[in-house]
Backbone as a chain_set.jsonl record, in Angstrom:
{"seq": "XXXXXXXXXXXXXXXXXXXXXXXXXXXXXXXXXXXXXXXXXXXXXXXXXXXXXXXXXXXXXXXXXXXXXXXXXXXXXXXXXXXXXXXXXXXXXXXXXXXXXXXX", "coords": {"N": [[-3.365, -13.16, 0.993], [-1.787, -10.819, 0.681], [-2.289, -10.147, -1.995], [-5.035, -9.704, -1.91], [-5.096, -7.438, -0.243], [-3.766, -5.74, -1.932], [-5.554, -5.379, -4.08], [-7.783, -4.499, -2.671], [-7.295, -2.201, -0.691], [-6.909, -1.299, 2.809], [-7.329, 1.394, 3.397], [-8.25, 3.45, 0.851], [-7.292, 6.034, 0.301], [-4.528, 7.376, 1.856], [-3.915, 8.765, 5.142], [-3.633, 12.278, 5.249], [-0.584, 14.022, 4.473], [1.736, 16.641, 5.232], [3.835, 18.828, 3.578], [7.002, 20.148, 4.547], [8.498, 22.024, 3.275], [8.765, 23.871, 0.18], [8.625, 21.884, -2.709], [9.783, 20.089, -5.619], [8.166, 17.734, -7.446], [8.288, 15.186, -9.636], [8.385, 17.129, -11.676], [6.394, 18.914, -10.928], [5.549, 21.738, -8.96], [5.223, 21.716, -5.513], [3.791, 23.56, -3.145], [4.993, 24.806, 0.048], [3.625, 23.51, 3.073], [1.47, 22.195, 1.887], [-1.351, 20.01, 1.707], [-1.077, 16.619, 1.286], [-2.272, 13.791, -0.278], [-2.052, 10.297, -0.534], [-2.871, 8.14, -3.05], [-3.605, 5.099, -2.668], [-5.177, 3.104, -3.799], [-5.03, 3.666, -6.572], [-2.253, 3.393, -6.989], [-1.892, 0.675, -6.439], [-3.158, -0.427, -8.606], [-1.794, 0.287, -10.833], [-0.591, -0.039, -14.044], [2.067, 0.236, -14.682], [3.438, -0.766, -12.57], [2.325, -3.265, -12.045], [1.573, -6.285, -13.635], [-1.297, -7.003, -15.461], [-3.125, -5.455, -13.656], [-5.758, -5.353, -12.608], [-6.535, -7.892, -12.189], [-7.0, -10.723, -10.06], [-4.351, -12.227, -8.752], [-2.751, -14.138, -6.81], [-0.303, -15.442, -7.007], [1.568, -13.652, -7.903], [2.968, -12.64, -5.782], [4.707, -14.584, -5.012], [7.258, -14.341, -6.015], [9.289, -12.352, -4.475], [10.516, -9.849, -5.417], [10.49, -7.153, -4.995], [10.304, -4.419, -2.641], [8.478, -5.033, 0.179], [7.973, -3.359, 2.261], [7.046, -0.903, 1.565], [8.794, 1.003, 0.694], [9.405, 1.36, -1.961], [7.152, 2.309, -3.039], [5.195, 0.816, -4.419], [3.589, -1.063, -3.266], [1.433, -0.569, -0.792], [-0.278, -1.358, 1.53], [-0.754, -0.661, 4.207], [0.105, 1.909, 4.411], [3.126, 3.9, 4.341], [6.672, 4.085, 5.046], [8.667, 3.907, 8.102], [7.429, 1.928, 10.629], [6.3, 0.154, 13.454], [3.813, -1.025, 13.627], [2.843, -1.991, 11.177], [3.574, -4.683, 10.521], [2.393, -5.947, 12.655], [-0.318, -5.429, 12.169], [-0.714, -6.896, 9.797], [-0.242, -9.491, 10.704], [-2.305, -9.65, 12.565], [-4.546, -9.562, 10.873], [-4.181, -12.013, 9.542], [-4.523, -13.746, 11.688], [-7.222, -13.244, 12.382], [-8.46, -14.099, 10.018], [-7.8, -16.812, 10.117], [-9.179, -17.581, 12.431], [-11.831, -17.168, 11.612], [-12.04, -19.09, 9.583], [-11.581, -21.375, 11.112], [-13.732, -21.374, 12.916], [-15.889, -21.614, 11.266]], "CA": [[-3.599, -11.998, 1.824], [-1.147, -9.639, 0.084], [-2.989, -9.791, -3.23], [-6.321, -9.127, -1.499], [-4.831, -6.077, 0.225], [-3.386, -4.92, -3.084], [-6.772, -5.015, -4.811], [-8.748, -3.854, -1.774], [-6.529, -1.662, 0.444], [-7.695, -0.927, 3.987], [-7.692, 2.798, 3.164], [-7.887, 3.814, -0.524], [-6.472, 7.248, 0.41], [-3.857, 7.413, 3.152], [-4.054, 9.995, 5.917], [-2.871, 13.328, 4.564], [0.712, 14.48, 4.962], [1.966, 18.046, 4.914], [5.268, 19.015, 3.333], [7.584, 21.215, 5.375], [9.134, 23.027, 2.413], [8.382, 23.784, -1.226], [9.343, 20.79, -3.369], [9.454, 19.758, -7.002], [7.926, 16.296, -7.532], [8.071, 14.819, -11.046], [8.185, 18.322, -12.48], [5.347, 19.776, -10.378], [5.908, 22.429, -7.727], [4.3, 21.506, -4.402], [4.108, 24.627, -2.191], [5.149, 24.484, 1.468], [2.402, 23.308, 3.858], [0.383, 21.596, 1.1], [-1.844, 18.712, 2.168], [-0.792, 15.627, 0.256], [-2.931, 12.509, -0.072], [-1.504, 9.221, -1.352], [-3.959, 7.315, -3.567], [-3.125, 3.715, -2.652], [-5.977, 2.335, -4.745], [-4.464, 3.88, -7.91], [-0.9, 2.824, -7.008], [-2.013, -0.783, -6.476], [-3.725, -0.831, -9.894], [-1.007, 0.956, -11.873], [-0.016, -1.032, -14.965], [3.529, 0.384, -14.706], [3.971, -1.556, -11.458], [1.698, -4.581, -11.942], [1.048, -6.898, -14.851], [-2.737, -7.261, -15.27], [-3.359, -4.916, -12.316], [-7.121, -5.546, -12.111], [-6.755, -9.327, -12.025], [-6.61, -11.318, -8.783], [-3.295, -13.211, -9.012], [-1.916, -14.266, -5.607], [1.03, -15.965, -7.333], [2.504, -12.551, -8.19], [3.754, -12.373, -4.584], [5.662, -15.666, -4.762], [8.571, -13.759, -6.31], [9.339, -11.104, -3.699], [11.64, -9.088, -5.955], [10.423, -5.745, -4.619], [10.268, -4.127, -1.21], [7.132, -5.088, 0.749], [7.854, -2.366, 3.331], [6.485, 0.335, 1.045], [9.833, 1.978, 0.375], [9.449, 1.617, -3.406], [5.844, 2.906, -3.355], [4.387, -0.024, -5.307], [2.67, -1.854, -2.447], [1.278, 0.226, 0.434], [-1.577, -1.67, 2.134], [-0.894, -0.006, 5.512], [0.831, 3.174, 4.387], [4.54, 3.773, 4.001], [7.595, 4.576, 6.061], [9.015, 2.981, 9.174], [6.546, 1.845, 11.786], [6.216, -1.212, 13.951], [2.455, -1.536, 13.531], [2.513, -2.59, 9.888], [3.667, -6.134, 10.597], [1.393, -6.395, 13.61], [-1.618, -5.413, 11.494], [-0.788, -8.014, 8.863], [-0.384, -10.716, 11.504], [-3.645, -9.617, 13.143], [-5.478, -9.953, 9.815], [-4.026, -13.452, 9.327], [-5.135, -14.414, 12.833], [-8.679, -13.129, 12.235], [-8.862, -14.982, 8.916], [-7.689, -18.183, 10.615], [-10.287, -17.812, 13.358], [-13.068, -17.279, 10.833], [-12.023, -20.401, 8.935], [-11.665, -22.395, 12.15], [-15.056, -21.363, 13.537], [-16.987, -21.855, 10.307]], "C": [[-3.025, -10.745, 1.154], [-1.861, -9.201, -1.187], [-4.365, -9.195, -2.916], [-6.13, -7.694, -1.031], [-4.356, -5.169, -0.903], [-4.636, -4.45, -3.829], [-7.767, -4.229, -3.962], [-8.018, -3.321, -0.543], [-7.441, -1.239, 1.589], [-8.158, 0.513, 3.903], [-7.288, 3.158, 1.738], [-7.042, 5.086, -0.599], [-5.844, 7.248, 1.791], [-4.137, 8.734, 3.848], [-3.149, 11.05, 5.301], [-1.551, 13.622, 5.273], [0.859, 15.937, 4.557], [3.46, 18.249, 4.723], [5.782, 20.246, 4.07], [8.289, 22.288, 4.557], [8.638, 22.84, 0.982], [9.257, 22.739, -1.914], [8.924, 20.699, -4.827], [9.342, 18.239, -7.065], [7.496, 15.984, -8.956], [7.691, 16.029, -11.903], [7.111, 19.28, -11.99], [5.831, 20.431, -9.097], [4.807, 22.191, -6.687], [4.653, 22.541, -3.343], [4.224, 24.111, -0.755], [3.77, 24.421, 2.124], [1.216, 22.805, 3.033], [-0.061, 20.301, 1.761], [-1.697, 17.738, 1.011], [-1.47, 14.319, 0.645], [-2.313, 11.495, -1.025], [-2.665, 8.309, -1.754], [-3.46, 5.875, -3.725], [-3.877, 2.866, -3.671], [-5.387, 2.452, -6.149], [-3.068, 3.276, -8.03], [-0.969, 1.306, -7.159], [-2.593, -1.298, -7.792], [-3.001, -0.183, -11.074], [-0.319, -0.086, -12.752], [1.496, -0.88, -15.127], [4.179, -0.488, -13.635], [3.49, -3.002, -11.454], [1.241, -5.059, -13.315], [-0.4, -7.307, -14.576], [-3.193, -6.762, -13.895], [-4.757, -5.133, -11.754], [-7.482, -7.008, -11.921], [-6.27, -9.79, -10.657], [-5.631, -12.452, -9.065], [-2.39, -13.317, -7.787], [-0.495, -14.728, -5.905], [2.031, -14.856, -7.632], [3.389, -12.242, -6.985], [4.704, -13.512, -4.23], [7.086, -15.21, -5.039], [8.635, -12.406, -5.618], [10.518, -10.249, -4.143], [11.566, -7.597, -5.645], [10.201, -5.62, -3.123], [8.831, -4.095, -0.69], [6.928, -4.063, 1.857], [7.31, -1.032, 2.845], [7.511, 1.365, 0.655], [9.966, 2.248, -1.12], [8.112, 2.139, -3.932], [5.061, 2.139, -4.411], [3.299, -0.753, -4.523], [2.582, -1.195, -1.081], [-0.021, -0.11, 1.167], [-1.813, -0.991, 3.479], [-0.176, 1.333, 5.551], [2.286, 2.932, 4.024], [5.384, 4.364, 5.111], [7.819, 3.544, 7.15], [7.98, 3.061, 10.285], [6.402, 0.381, 12.183], [4.853, -1.834, 13.684], [2.12, -2.246, 12.24], [2.524, -4.115, 9.957], [2.656, -6.696, 11.596], [0.01, -6.422, 12.975], [-1.761, -6.596, 10.553], [-0.959, -9.331, 9.619], [-1.774, -10.799, 12.131], [-4.682, -10.036, 12.102], [-5.394, -11.448, 9.534], [-4.677, -14.237, 10.458], [-6.653, -14.38, 12.725], [-9.179, -14.052, 11.138], [-8.829, -16.438, 9.374], [-8.829, -18.517, 11.561], [-11.612, -17.973, 12.625], [-13.141, -18.648, 10.171], [-12.197, -21.522, 9.954], [-13.082, -22.507, 12.707], [-16.186, -21.641, 12.554], [-17.114, -23.314, 9.932]], "O": [[-3.705, -9.722, 1.07], [-2.018, -8.004, -1.427], [-4.805, -8.27, -3.599], [-6.922, -6.821, -1.384], [-4.528, -3.952, -0.831], [-4.761, -3.273, -4.166], [-8.506, -3.392, -4.479], [-8.106, -3.914, 0.533], [-8.595, -0.868, 1.375], [-9.281, 0.82, 4.304], [-6.095, 3.174, 1.433], [-6.174, 5.204, -1.464], [-6.55, 7.134, 2.793], [-4.549, 9.706, 3.213], [-2.031, 10.752, 4.881], [-1.426, 13.488, 6.49], [0.182, 16.407, 3.642], [4.26, 17.891, 5.588], [5.083, 21.251, 4.197], [8.638, 23.344, 5.084], [8.148, 21.769, 0.623], [10.473, 22.712, -1.727], [7.855, 21.17, -5.215], [10.307, 17.531, -6.774], [6.462, 16.462, -9.423], [6.793, 15.956, -12.741], [6.929, 20.35, -12.571], [6.444, 19.783, -8.249], [3.627, 22.43, -6.943], [5.697, 22.429, -2.702], [3.619, 23.1, -0.399], [2.868, 25.182, 1.775], [0.068, 22.976, 3.445], [0.762, 19.572, 2.314], [-2.142, 18.008, -0.105], [-1.273, 13.804, 1.745], [-2.077, 11.801, -2.194], [-3.36, 7.77, -0.893], [-2.959, 5.49, -4.782], [-3.286, 2.009, -4.329], [-5.256, 1.446, -6.846], [-2.732, 2.705, -9.068], [-0.196, 0.719, -7.916], [-2.523, -2.497, -8.062], [-3.538, -0.116, -12.18], [0.445, -0.916, -12.26], [2.146, -1.78, -15.658], [5.331, -0.9, -13.775], [4.171, -3.876, -10.918], [0.6, -4.319, -14.06], [-0.679, -7.908, -13.538], [-3.604, -7.564, -13.057], [-4.934, -5.103, -10.536], [-8.607, -7.33, -11.537], [-5.254, -9.31, -10.154], [-6.023, -13.51, -9.556], [-1.359, -12.647, -7.731], [0.423, -14.437, -5.138], [3.237, -15.103, -7.614], [4.453, -11.643, -7.144], [5.434, -13.417, -3.244], [8.02, -15.649, -4.367], [8.094, -11.422, -6.122], [11.413, -9.956, -3.351], [12.481, -6.85, -5.993], [9.943, -6.607, -2.434], [8.053, -3.224, -1.078], [5.809, -3.911, 2.348], [7.131, -0.115, 3.647], [7.154, 2.493, 0.315], [10.567, 3.246, -1.517], [7.961, 2.38, -5.13], [4.343, 2.739, -5.21], [2.222, -1.028, -5.051], [3.53, -1.247, -0.298], [-0.814, 0.8, 1.409], [-2.963, -0.766, 3.857], [0.12, 1.838, 6.634], [2.635, 1.89, 3.469], [4.88, 5.052, 5.998], [7.243, 2.456, 7.129], [7.697, 4.137, 10.811], [6.386, -0.51, 11.333], [4.751, -3.052, 13.532], [1.183, -3.044, 12.213], [1.583, -4.764, 9.5], [2.127, -7.791, 11.403], [-0.759, -7.351, 13.221], [-2.813, -7.233, 10.513], [-1.742, -10.186, 9.208], [-2.355, -11.88, 12.222], [-5.603, -10.789, 12.419], [-6.42, -12.091, 9.31], [-5.306, -15.268, 10.223], [-7.306, -15.398, 12.957], [-10.203, -14.716, 11.301], [-9.732, -17.21, 9.053], [-9.386, -19.613, 11.502], [-12.423, -18.826, 12.985], [-14.189, -19.294, 10.195], [-12.884, -22.507, 9.685], [-13.574, -23.611, 12.942], [-17.321, -21.879, 12.967], [-17.984, -23.675, 9.14]]}, "num_chains": 1, "name": "protein.A"}
């Protein structure tokens, strides 16, 4: 499930955010009130974060050495930050998958 969501995120671009003050991010100035979109598709296929990023390898999640909550910005299938719905969505997807397998 996690590897499928890494390769095929529910939303390739997250809902836009707006910064409340001018910031410098990796050397770039981001003016106050800029709309910022997070490209999850690109993050999930970044070779700096993933070995063979375009390959389907579910075993890569057997070693959970990084933060699955999105706090390290490597794995963001449902966005990032604190919210209760993230775990509920993942459980809902597992339930739907189980029902499809059961009914087929």
